[in-house]
Backbone as JSON, one array per atom type, in Angstrom:
{
  "sequence": "MPLRQEGGTLAWSPTTRDVPRRVTGGYSGSQPRIGITLLVLDEAMDMSAIVAVLKARGLRPVMMPLAEDPRLIVSRWQPHGVVLQAGQPDWQPLLRFLDNRAIPCVLVGTPGQLRAADSLRAGCLQLLLPVEPDEIADGAELMIGPSTQRGLPDVIDLGIVKIDLRARTVEVEGQHEVLPPKEFEILVQLALRPGTPLDSTELLEHVWRGSEAATVDDVHTRIWRLRRLIGDHKRPSPLIVNRRGFGYLLNVAAR",
  "N": [[9.74, 21.73, 1.26], [12.69, 20.62, 1.52], [14.9, 17.34, 1.2], [17.61, 16.14, 3.5], [20.78, 14.19, 3.88], [21.7, 12.51, 6.14], [23.95, 10.5, 7.5], [23.26, 7.5, 7.2], [20.55, 7.57, 7.32], [17.19, 9.7, 5.7], [16.46, 13.18, 6.15], [13.96, 15.31, 7.2], [14.21, 18.85, 6.24], [13.66, 21.32, 8.01], [11.62, 24.29, 7.78], [10.3, 25.88, 9.5], [10.08, 26.33, 12.79], [11.5, 23.59, 15.16], [10.53, 20.6, 14.43], [10.33, 17.36, 15.06], [11.99, 15.62, 12.0], [11.9, 12.69, 10.19], [13.27, 10.37, 8.21], [13.39, 6.78, 8.13], [15.59, 3.72, 7.64], [16.53, 0.67, 5.62], [17.27, 2.9, 3.34], [17.93, 2.99, -0.25], [19.45, 3.95, -2.96], [19.58, 1.82, -5.0], [18.55, 0.49, -8.03], [14.52, -0.32, -8.06], [13.64, -3.73, -7.15], [11.58, -6.01, -8.7], [8.68, -7.27, -7.49], [7.62, -10.6, -7.07], [4.13, -11.98, -7.76], [1.86, -14.48, -6.29], [-0.17, -16.24, -7.83], [-3.06, -17.96, -6.71], [-5.28, -18.6, -7.59], [-8.98, -19.1, -8.8], [-10.14, -20.58, -12.12], [-12.49, -19.33, -12.92], [-12.12, -16.65, -12.48], [-10.86, -13.27, -13.49], [-8.36, -13.67, -15.01], [-6.71, -12.68, -16.84], [-6.99, -9.88, -16.9], [-6.48, -9.23, -14.6], [-3.73, -10.09, -14.35], [-2.37, -8.15, -16.08], [-2.89, -6.2, -15.15], [-1.7, -5.88, -12.56], [1.18, -6.51, -13.91], [0.9, -3.99, -14.94], [1.19, -2.1, -12.56], [4.04, -2.59, -11.98], [4.66, -5.37, -10.76], [5.0, -8.78, -10.42], [3.07, -11.03, -11.76], [2.09, -14.81, -11.17], [1.29, -17.31, -12.27], [-0.33, -20.27, -10.25], [-0.13, -23.45, -11.2], [-3.22, -25.57, -10.87], [-2.95, -28.13, -10.02], [-0.49, -29.26, -8.84], [1.19, -28.91, -5.5], [0.44, -26.59, -3.89], [2.44, -25.56, -1.84], [4.58, -26.15, -2.18], [4.99, -24.6, -4.75], [5.27, -22.43, -3.99], [7.61, -22.38, -2.18], [9.24, -23.05, -4.13], [9.37, -20.65, -5.89], [9.3, -18.57, -4.28], [8.13, -15.99, -3.21], [7.27, -12.73, -2.96], [4.87, -12.29, -2.07], [1.63, -13.33, -2.1], [-1.6, -14.0, -3.78], [-4.3, -15.81, -3.04], [-7.06, -17.08, -3.47], [-9.99, -18.23, -1.11], [-11.33, -21.41, -0.92], [-10.04, -23.25, -2.5], [-8.15, -25.96, -3.45], [-7.02, -27.27, -0.22], [-7.17, -24.7, 0.57], [-6.49, -23.89, 3.43], [-4.83, -25.08, 4.92], [-2.51, -24.13, 2.98], [-3.0, -21.22, 3.65], [-1.69, -21.15, 6.5], [0.35, -22.38, 6.35], [1.8, -20.11, 4.77], [1.54, -18.27, 6.77], [3.36, -19.33, 8.49], [5.27, -19.07, 7.78], [6.05, -15.85, 7.28], [4.9, -14.62, 4.97], [3.65, -12.79, 2.83], [-0.14, -12.35, 2.2], [-2.91, -12.05, 0.42], [-6.25, -12.32, 0.74], [-9.12, -13.92, -0.83], [-12.05, -14.2, -0.97], [-15.75, -15.44, 0.33], [-18.0, -14.21, 2.37], [-18.29, -15.97, 4.77], [-15.93, -17.66, 4.49], [-14.37, -16.02, 4.74], [-14.46, -15.48, 7.37], [-14.03, -18.21, 8.31], [-11.08, -18.16, 7.74], [-10.55, -16.04, 9.75], [-10.6, -17.75, 12.16], [-8.57, -19.3, 12.14], [-6.6, -17.84, 12.78], [-4.73, -16.48, 11.1], [-2.34, -14.09, 9.37], [-3.78, -11.83, 7.03], [-4.31, -9.73, 4.51], [-7.68, -9.16, 3.48], [-10.4, -9.69, 0.99], [-13.49, -9.05, -0.02], [-15.65, -11.12, -1.82], [-17.81, -10.01, -4.79], [-15.06, -9.08, -6.67], [-12.73, -6.96, -8.18], [-10.29, -6.12, -10.71], [-8.67, -4.45, -9.96], [-9.11, -3.81, -7.23], [-7.63, -6.1, -6.25], [-4.91, -5.55, -7.83], [-4.72, -3.49, -5.98], [-4.21, -4.43, -3.25], [-2.38, -6.27, -3.61], [-0.06, -4.6, -3.65], [-0.39, -3.54, -1.36], [0.59, -5.35, 0.29], [3.06, -6.01, -1.21], [4.49, -3.64, -1.64], [4.4, -0.8, -3.46], [5.82, -0.59, -7.01], [6.87, 2.12, -6.83], [7.9, 2.63, -4.57], [9.24, 0.42, -3.4], [12.45, 0.17, -2.48], [12.53, 2.3, -1.51], [12.79, 4.37, 2.11], [11.94, 2.55, 5.09], [10.56, 3.92, 6.93], [8.53, 6.69, 7.07], [8.62, 9.78, 8.83], [7.04, 12.3, 10.3], [6.33, 13.89, 13.56], [3.97, 14.65, 13.71], [3.13, 13.17, 12.35], [3.28, 9.39, 11.32], [4.57, 7.24, 9.03], [4.66, 3.8, 8.43], [6.24, 2.03, 5.94], [6.57, -0.31, 5.43], [5.07, -2.29, 7.17], [2.89, -1.05, 6.58], [1.22, 0.75, 7.8], [-0.14, 3.46, 9.7], [-0.04, 6.79, 11.65], [-1.23, 8.68, 13.7], [-0.65, 11.83, 15.53], [-0.47, 10.44, 17.0], [-1.83, 8.53, 17.42], [-3.05, 5.64, 15.91], [-3.98, 4.59, 12.66], [-6.53, 3.73, 10.28], [-6.59, 3.13, 7.05], [-7.7, 2.92, 3.75], [-6.41, 1.27, 0.89], [-6.01, 3.22, -1.13], [-6.02, 5.49, 0.02], [-4.32, 5.29, 1.57], [-1.62, 5.31, -0.09], [-2.12, 7.75, -1.34], [-1.54, 9.78, 1.34], [1.35, 8.96, 1.31], [2.46, 9.74, -0.58], [2.1, 12.58, 0.01], [3.48, 12.9, 2.09], [6.22, 12.46, 1.49], [6.6, 14.25, 0.44], [6.82, 17.16, 2.38], [4.71, 19.92, 2.86], [5.08, 20.81, 0.59], [2.79, 21.82, -2.41], [1.34, 19.29, -4.39], [-0.73, 18.6, -7.18], [-3.4, 17.76, -8.72], [-2.77, 15.92, -11.26], [-0.82, 14.78, -11.0], [-1.04, 13.19, -8.35], [-2.86, 11.16, -9.25], [-1.16, 10.24, -11.22], [0.64, 8.81, -9.82], [-0.87, 7.13, -8.0], [-2.78, 5.59, -9.25], [-1.18, 3.84, -11.14], [-1.32, 2.8, -14.11], [-3.81, 2.58, -14.56], [-6.44, 3.62, -16.88], [-9.23, 4.09, -16.26], [-9.23, 6.11, -14.27], [-10.01, 9.61, -12.95], [-9.01, 12.71, -12.43], [-11.36, 13.49, -10.32], [-11.66, 11.21, -8.6], [-9.43, 11.21, -7.56], [-10.12, 13.71, -5.93], [-12.41, 13.05, -4.49], [-10.93, 10.23, -2.58], [-9.22, 12.11, -1.69], [-10.96, 13.37, 0.21], [-11.71, 11.66, 1.81], [-9.14, 10.72, 3.14], [-9.17, 13.11, 4.58], [-11.37, 12.8, 6.54], [-10.99, 10.55, 7.58], [-8.42, 10.63, 9.04], [-9.48, 12.81, 10.52], [-9.42, 15.28, 9.81], [-10.99, 17.02, 9.57], [-12.1, 17.63, 12.27], [-10.63, 19.17, 13.31], [-8.54, 22.42, 13.95], [-7.24, 23.78, 12.08], [-6.2, 22.02, 9.42], [-4.49, 19.37, 8.77], [-4.02, 18.26, 5.63], [-3.78, 20.39, 3.29], [-5.79, 22.31, 0.72], [-4.47, 24.15, -1.6], [-5.26, 26.52, -3.77], [-5.34, 26.44, -7.23], [-2.55, 25.62, -7.42], [-2.46, 22.72, -5.16], [-2.2, 19.56, -3.73], [-1.0, 19.64, -0.12], [0.52, 18.2, 2.8], [0.77, 19.71, 5.5], [2.94, 20.09, 7.71], [4.55, 21.69, 9.06], [3.87, 24.34, 10.81], [3.69, 22.59, 13.27]],
  "CA": [[10.85, 21.82, 2.04], [13.6, 19.59, 0.79], [15.18, 16.23, 2.14], [19.18, 16.24, 3.59], [21.63, 13.3, 3.69], [22.54, 12.02, 7.3], [24.89, 8.76, 7.16], [22.16, 6.26, 6.68], [19.2, 8.34, 6.98], [17.07, 10.85, 5.04], [15.7, 13.78, 7.25], [13.48, 16.74, 6.58], [15.05, 20.21, 6.65], [12.4, 22.35, 8.39], [11.77, 26.23, 7.84], [9.78, 26.71, 10.72], [10.12, 25.5, 13.77], [12.48, 22.78, 14.46], [9.71, 20.29, 14.72], [11.4, 16.35, 14.81], [11.29, 14.78, 11.44], [13.29, 11.92, 9.88], [12.94, 8.83, 7.31], [14.87, 6.1, 8.74], [15.83, 2.73, 7.61], [16.59, 0.43, 4.39], [16.59, 3.12, 1.8], [19.06, 2.49, -1.28], [19.62, 4.6, -4.56], [19.4, 1.34, -6.33], [16.82, 0.11, -8.75], [13.88, -1.52, -6.72], [13.22, -5.16, -7.46], [10.33, -6.27, -9.02], [7.8, -8.41, -6.44], [6.87, -11.79, -7.58], [2.91, -12.02, -6.64], [2.3, -15.61, -6.68], [-1.57, -16.31, -7.95], [-3.41, -18.82, -5.92], [-7.21, -18.08, -7.9], [-10.21, -20.01, -9.55], [-9.9, -20.47, -13.43], [-13.75, -18.54, -13.3], [-11.63, -15.07, -12.73], [-10.31, -12.61, -14.81], [-6.73, -13.47, -14.81], [-6.17, -11.85, -18.07], [-6.74, -9.07, -16.49], [-5.31, -9.44, -13.24], [-1.83, -10.11, -14.42], [-2.23, -6.93, -16.83], [-3.06, -4.87, -13.78], [-0.31, -6.01, -11.79], [2.26, -5.9, -14.59], [1.32, -2.57, -15.13], [1.43, -2.01, -11.11], [5.65, -3.07, -11.45], [4.84, -6.6, -9.75], [5.27, -9.49, -11.21], [2.43, -12.12, -11.48], [2.89, -15.94, -11.65], [-0.04, -18.11, -12.03], [0.38, -21.49, -9.78], [-0.99, -24.96, -11.66], [-4.01, -25.97, -9.86], [-2.59, -29.75, -10.09], [0.55, -28.88, -8.04], [1.32, -28.72, -4.34], [0.85, -24.58, -3.74], [3.79, -25.04, -0.98], [6.25, -26.78, -3.12], [5.36, -23.7, -5.88], [5.66, -21.53, -3.03], [8.8, -22.88, -1.94], [10.11, -22.91, -5.46], [9.27, -19.26, -6.12], [9.54, -17.44, -2.76], [7.1, -15.39, -3.89], [7.51, -11.32, -2.3], [3.22, -12.35, -1.92], [0.94, -14.85, -2.64], [-2.9, -13.72, -3.65], [-4.69, -16.86, -2.7], [-8.99, -17.22, -3.21], [-10.29, -18.96, -0.26], [-12.12, -22.23, -1.45], [-8.8, -23.71, -3.41], [-7.92, -26.85, -2.83], [-6.28, -27.19, 0.83], [-6.35, -23.3, 0.93], [-6.51, -23.23, 4.68], [-3.36, -25.42, 5.07], [-1.48, -22.9, 2.64], [-3.0, -20.06, 4.52], [-1.41, -21.24, 7.56], [2.08, -22.24, 5.42], [2.52, -18.47, 4.33], [1.27, -17.03, 7.72], [4.22, -19.47, 9.19], [6.62, -18.48, 7.22], [5.61, -14.63, 7.73], [4.84, -14.73, 3.36], [2.52, -12.03, 3.28], [-1.03, -12.7, 1.29], [-3.92, -11.07, 0.07], [-6.83, -13.52, 0.56], [-10.34, -13.61, -1.81], [-13.32, -15.29, -0.43], [-16.93, -14.79, 1.16], [-18.11, -13.42, 4.13], [-18.33, -17.16, 5.75], [-14.31, -18.38, 3.65], [-13.24, -14.77, 5.66], [-14.53, -15.85, 8.8], [-13.04, -19.01, 8.82], [-9.6, -17.72, 7.95], [-10.38, -15.46, 10.62], [-10.43, -18.03, 13.31], [-7.35, -19.54, 11.89], [-5.71, -16.34, 13.48], [-3.89, -16.18, 10.08], [-2.63, -12.57, 9.47], [-3.53, -11.66, 5.8], [-5.18, -8.96, 3.65], [-8.68, -10.01, 2.71], [-11.18, -8.88, -0.21], [-14.4, -9.79, -0.12], [-15.99, -11.08, -3.05], [-16.66, -10.71, -6.51], [-13.57, -8.04, -6.68], [-12.18, -6.04, -9.63], [-8.6, -6.88, -11.05], [-7.29, -3.01, -9.63], [-8.9, -3.98, -6.1], [-6.06, -7.2, -6.23], [-3.59, -5.31, -7.72], [-4.24, -2.88, -4.61], [-3.7, -5.66, -1.96], [-0.65, -6.82, -3.7], [0.81, -3.5, -3.46], [-0.66, -3.06, 0.21], [1.5, -6.62, 0.55], [4.68, -6.04, -1.74], [4.99, -1.8, -1.5], [4.39, -0.19, -4.97], [7.11, -0.22, -7.09], [7.45, 2.86, -7.29], [8.37, 2.96, -2.79], [10.43, -0.78, -2.92], [14.1, 1.06, -2.42], [12.63, 4.12, -0.49], [13.29, 4.15, 3.06], [11.11, 1.77, 5.44], [9.58, 4.48, 7.58], [8.17, 8.12, 6.99], [8.38, 10.17, 10.21], [7.24, 13.75, 10.53], [6.16, 14.05, 13.9], [2.79, 14.37, 13.94], [2.58, 11.89, 11.27], [4.32, 8.58, 10.98], [3.87, 5.91, 8.19], [5.13, 2.29, 8.16], [5.62, 2.02, 4.44], [6.32, -2.04, 5.46], [4.0, -2.64, 8.06], [1.39, -0.34, 5.87], [0.52, 1.36, 9.33], [-0.4, 5.44, 9.47], [-0.24, 7.43, 13.38], [-1.42, 10.77, 13.19], [-0.96, 12.59, 16.9], [0.05, 9.25, 18.16], [-3.24, 7.39, 17.06], [-3.45, 4.47, 14.94], [-5.32, 4.97, 11.53], [-6.36, 2.12, 9.17], [-6.25, 3.86, 5.78], [-7.63, 1.85, 2.63], [-5.02, 1.54, -0.09], [-5.97, 4.84, -2.32], [-5.86, 7.02, 1.04], [-2.43, 5.19, 2.49], [-0.9, 5.88, -1.43], [-2.21, 9.29, -0.87], [-0.82, 10.1, 1.97], [2.7, 8.68, 1.12], [2.55, 10.79, -1.75], [2.33, 13.57, 0.53], [4.42, 12.91, 3.39], [7.56, 12.13, 0.94], [7.34, 16.17, -0.05], [5.95, 17.62, 3.19], [4.92, 21.55, 2.56], [5.05, 21.26, -1.17], [1.74, 20.9, -3.27], [0.97, 18.36, -5.71], [-2.06, 18.2, -8.41], [-4.18, 15.97, -8.56], [-2.34, 15.06, -11.94], [0.66, 14.45, -9.87], [-1.26, 12.13, -7.62], [-3.62, 10.5, -10.06], [-0.33, 9.43, -11.79], [1.65, 8.24, -8.8], [-1.69, 6.78, -6.79], [-3.45, 5.25, -9.96], [-0.57, 3.92, -12.42], [-1.82, 1.32, -14.79], [-5.42, 2.67, -14.48], [-7.25, 4.65, -17.62], [-10.38, 4.27, -15.92], [-9.14, 6.95, -12.99], [-9.67, 10.8, -13.31], [-9.0, 13.13, -11.14], [-12.45, 13.07, -9.65], [-11.07, 9.94, -8.23], [-8.5, 11.77, -6.11], [-11.06, 14.53, -4.5], [-12.86, 12.11, -3.53], [-10.34, 9.55, -2.14], [-8.44, 12.79, -0.74], [-12.01, 13.75, 1.33], [-12.49, 10.43, 2.6], [-8.7, 10.61, 3.94], [-9.24, 13.74, 5.59], [-12.39, 11.59, 7.18], [-10.13, 9.27, 8.55], [-7.28, 10.96, 10.21], [-9.57, 14.03, 11.67], [-9.02, 16.61, 9.58], [-12.33, 17.75, 9.41], [-11.99, 18.21, 13.63], [-8.91, 20.03, 13.03], [-8.92, 24.08, 13.56], [-6.2, 23.32, 11.42], [-6.3, 20.6, 9.23], [-3.22, 18.55, 7.94], [-3.95, 18.07, 4.31], [-4.39, 21.38, 3.0], [-5.65, 22.56, -0.51], [-3.93, 25.38, -2.4], [-6.18, 26.8, -4.89], [-4.37, 26.49, -8.15], [-1.48, 24.85, -6.5], [-2.79, 21.43, -5.14], [-2.56, 19.34, -1.93], [-0.07, 19.55, 0.67], [0.67, 17.85, 4.08], [1.15, 20.62, 6.22], [3.1, 19.47, 9.6], [5.7, 22.3, 9.73], [3.67, 24.66, 12.29], [3.32, 21.18, 14.12]],
  "C": [[11.75, 20.71, 1.77], [14.76, 18.33, 1.73], [16.99, 16.72, 2.38], [19.52, 14.82, 3.97], [22.03, 13.49, 5.34], [22.68, 10.77, 7.0], [23.39, 8.57, 6.45], [20.24, 6.69, 6.86], [18.72, 9.3, 6.58], [16.15, 11.46, 6.01], [15.35, 15.12, 6.52], [14.13, 17.54, 7.08], [14.08, 21.26, 6.63], [13.17, 23.72, 8.26], [11.2, 26.87, 8.63], [10.37, 25.99, 11.88], [10.52, 24.42, 14.05], [11.48, 21.33, 14.92], [10.38, 18.05, 14.22], [11.08, 15.61, 13.08], [12.35, 14.01, 10.71], [12.14, 10.57, 8.88], [13.82, 8.1, 7.18], [14.5, 4.26, 7.89], [15.64, 2.32, 6.28], [16.34, 1.47, 3.52], [18.03, 3.16, 0.71], [18.44, 3.46, -2.19], [19.15, 3.51, -5.47], [18.02, 1.1, -6.81], [16.19, -0.7, -8.09], [14.0, -2.72, -7.98], [12.05, -5.35, -7.69], [9.94, -7.54, -8.69], [7.2, -9.51, -7.02], [5.9, -12.01, -6.93], [2.33, -13.3, -7.39], [0.43, -15.7, -7.13], [-2.46, -17.63, -7.82], [-5.14, -18.65, -6.7], [-8.17, -19.15, -8.95], [-9.87, -19.44, -11.22], [-10.83, -19.31, -13.88], [-13.08, -16.63, -13.35], [-10.71, -14.68, -13.33], [-8.91, -12.54, -14.93], [-6.18, -12.89, -15.91], [-5.43, -10.53, -17.3], [-6.62, -8.47, -15.22], [-3.93, -9.33, -13.24], [-1.57, -8.78, -15.25], [-2.02, -5.38, -15.82], [-2.05, -4.98, -12.73], [0.88, -5.73, -12.36], [2.58, -4.68, -14.76], [1.67, -1.19, -13.69], [3.26, -2.17, -10.94], [5.98, -4.62, -10.9], [4.95, -7.72, -11.16], [4.52, -10.77, -10.77], [2.93, -13.31, -11.84], [1.75, -16.84, -11.27], [0.41, -19.86, -11.29], [-0.56, -22.52, -11.01], [-1.57, -25.41, -10.43], [-3.5, -27.33, -9.41], [-1.11, -29.86, -9.24], [0.31, -28.26, -6.73], [1.49, -27.33, -4.36], [2.16, -24.59, -2.69], [4.83, -25.43, -1.35], [6.8, -25.57, -4.47], [5.91, -22.43, -4.51], [7.41, -21.32, -2.5], [9.7, -22.56, -3.01], [10.38, -21.78, -6.12], [9.66, -18.02, -5.5], [9.2, -16.16, -3.24], [7.17, -13.99, -2.55], [5.42, -11.38, -1.73], [2.79, -13.26, -2.58], [-0.84, -14.13, -2.28], [-3.84, -15.03, -4.01], [-6.91, -16.44, -2.55], [-9.21, -18.35, -2.18], [-11.07, -19.94, -1.22], [-11.44, -23.55, -2.53], [-8.87, -24.69, -3.07], [-6.89, -27.04, -1.77], [-5.92, -25.7, 1.36], [-6.21, -23.26, 2.59], [-5.27, -23.83, 5.07], [-2.23, -24.57, 4.57], [-1.7, -21.34, 3.2], [-1.87, -20.2, 5.69], [0.16, -21.84, 7.16], [2.54, -20.54, 5.71], [2.55, -17.92, 5.53], [3.16, -18.0, 8.39], [5.91, -19.23, 8.57], [6.95, -16.65, 6.21], [5.62, -14.36, 5.97], [3.74, -13.92, 3.34], [1.44, -12.22, 2.08], [-2.51, -11.76, 1.41], [-5.14, -12.59, -0.27], [-8.86, -12.99, 0.23], [-11.08, -14.29, -1.43], [-14.8, -14.28, -0.06], [-17.4, -14.73, 2.11], [-17.64, -15.03, 4.67], [-16.39, -17.29, 5.29], [-14.05, -17.28, 4.91], [-13.28, -14.78, 7.19], [-14.27, -16.58, 9.11], [-11.66, -18.85, 8.78], [-9.64, -16.81, 9.1], [-9.92, -16.16, 12.09], [-8.93, -19.1, 12.97], [-5.9, -18.69, 12.47], [-4.47, -16.15, 12.65], [-3.5, -15.03, 9.4], [-1.97, -12.4, 7.7], [-4.71, -10.64, 5.46], [-6.56, -9.57, 3.18], [-9.84, -9.14, 1.95], [-12.06, -9.82, -0.06], [-14.92, -9.55, -1.59], [-17.14, -10.68, -3.31], [-15.9, -9.29, -5.97], [-12.92, -8.11, -8.0], [-11.03, -6.33, -9.33], [-7.72, -5.74, -10.01], [-7.83, -3.44, -7.94], [-7.84, -5.28, -5.91], [-5.03, -6.57, -6.44], [-3.22, -4.45, -5.96], [-3.92, -3.54, -3.29], [-2.59, -6.13, -2.19], [0.28, -5.62, -3.52], [0.96, -3.34, -2.05], [1.03, -4.37, 0.93], [3.1, -6.47, 0.45], [5.64, -4.71, -1.4], [4.84, -1.71, -3.33], [5.84, -0.37, -5.47], [7.6, 1.15, -7.31], [8.38, 3.35, -5.46], [9.12, 1.52, -3.12], [11.94, 0.16, -3.4], [13.61, 2.35, -1.8], [12.41, 3.31, 0.95], [12.02, 3.67, 4.38], [9.81, 2.78, 6.61], [9.23, 6.18, 7.31], [8.02, 9.0, 8.64], [8.44, 11.28, 10.22], [6.93, 14.37, 11.43], [5.33, 13.7, 14.56], [2.39, 13.01, 13.36], [3.72, 10.97, 11.25], [3.9, 7.86, 10.32], [5.22, 4.86, 8.26], [4.95, 1.76, 6.72], [6.15, -0.07, 4.55], [5.14, -2.49, 5.95], [2.89, -1.69, 7.31], [0.63, 0.34, 6.93], [1.2, 3.02, 9.35], [-0.54, 5.43, 11.36], [0.11, 8.21, 12.86], [-1.95, 10.89, 14.75], [-0.92, 11.2, 17.57], [-1.5, 8.36, 17.89], [-3.2, 6.49, 15.7], [-4.4, 4.3, 13.65], [-5.41, 3.66, 10.38], [-7.13, 2.82, 8.45], [-6.66, 2.57, 4.84], [-6.78, 2.13, 1.81], [-5.33, 2.88, -0.74], [-5.33, 5.47, -1.05], [-4.49, 7.19, 1.48], [-1.4, 5.65, 1.36], [-1.17, 7.3, -1.36], [-0.79, 10.33, -0.13], [0.38, 9.95, 2.28], [2.91, 9.39, 0.11], [2.65, 12.1, -1.13], [3.4, 13.93, 1.58], [5.86, 12.9, 2.23], [7.51, 13.61, 0.44], [6.31, 16.9, 0.67], [6.31, 19.48, 2.95], [4.83, 21.64, 1.19], [4.02, 20.59, -2.04], [2.02, 20.12, -4.3], [-0.32, 18.45, -5.87], [-2.52, 16.89, -8.16], [-3.77, 15.39, -9.85], [-1.55, 14.05, -11.5], [0.07, 12.87, -9.79], [-2.01, 10.94, -8.47], [-2.42, 9.56, -10.95], [0.69, 8.34, -11.05], [0.43, 7.08, -8.3], [-2.27, 5.48, -8.33], [-2.79, 4.7, -10.9], [-1.2, 2.59, -12.67], [-3.38, 1.76, -15.38], [-5.84, 3.77, -15.65], [-8.52, 4.79, -17.47], [-10.47, 6.27, -15.06], [-9.6, 8.22, -13.24], [-9.51, 11.5, -11.95], [-10.39, 13.75, -10.22], [-12.19, 12.24, -8.44], [-9.96, 10.39, -6.86], [-9.14, 12.56, -5.66], [-11.52, 13.91, -3.62], [-11.87, 10.95, -2.35], [-9.43, 10.29, -0.97], [-9.66, 13.48, 0.27], [-11.94, 12.43, 2.27], [-10.7, 9.89, 3.08], [-8.53, 11.69, 4.82], [-10.18, 13.39, 6.27], [-11.23, 10.73, 8.29], [-9.09, 9.94, 9.37], [-7.84, 12.3, 10.96], [-9.4, 15.23, 11.24], [-10.19, 17.32, 9.37], [-12.87, 18.21, 10.87], [-11.13, 19.11, 14.08], [-8.97, 21.61, 12.96], [-8.02, 24.35, 12.58], [-5.69, 22.47, 10.65], [-4.81, 20.34, 8.38], [-3.25, 18.74, 6.19], [-4.64, 19.42, 4.15], [-4.18, 21.85, 1.55], [-5.42, 23.79, -1.35], [-4.05, 25.66, -3.63], [-4.88, 26.95, -5.86], [-2.88, 25.9, -8.2], [-1.43, 23.08, -6.17], [-2.17, 20.98, -3.86], [-1.01, 19.35, -1.24], [-0.25, 19.0, 2.13], [1.18, 18.7, 4.65], [1.58, 20.32, 7.91], [4.61, 20.73, 9.39], [5.34, 23.49, 10.59], [3.28, 23.75, 12.94], [3.95, 21.3, 15.27]]
}
């Protein structure tokens, strides 16, 4: 199902009945910009591994010197997002500072620290310690957007499925669904080419960029979870279809 250009909007060219399909906002054919990710983490974290994974994802990690005022560092670097570890000096004022300036934040902490963050009513993506470098990178991509998606439209609207790439939200049949990072990225890849099968290797390359440990078994597991999360197991005709020998596709044409 190919894309066609309609002014500033990319729209799907339906091959069956005419279901509203559009991709809106912010599309640019220019090279994607590198997203600066400011790291405010304890020295006990595996910083070299975190930096390596972020760079492999096309992000630009910058480590903050703990001796400096983080608010000054944020003002100087103007990062696209911040990875902040709870428990750092003045972490709660910094969290409020980021929230007031609408700078996306991934907060890493213990259950008690994350509950304290909730009391601040600060909007941030929370990760529970202990956390792996890949999990931090997933969180950074959720708040900034993967390098393969920066420069793409803000919204993919296929009628039955609507994905807001900037807000990182998904609606299926008008119902808001909360998806983990990998499941979200898989759905995005399928939604960018609805009706076109993507094999497990393609999804692995797009969704697990920079990871040498991931396998096609991880793809199959995440697809299974994604189907459960969007309610495909309850549908007589599922949205995500496995075409044996070809791959997975998002079937919205007949909806």
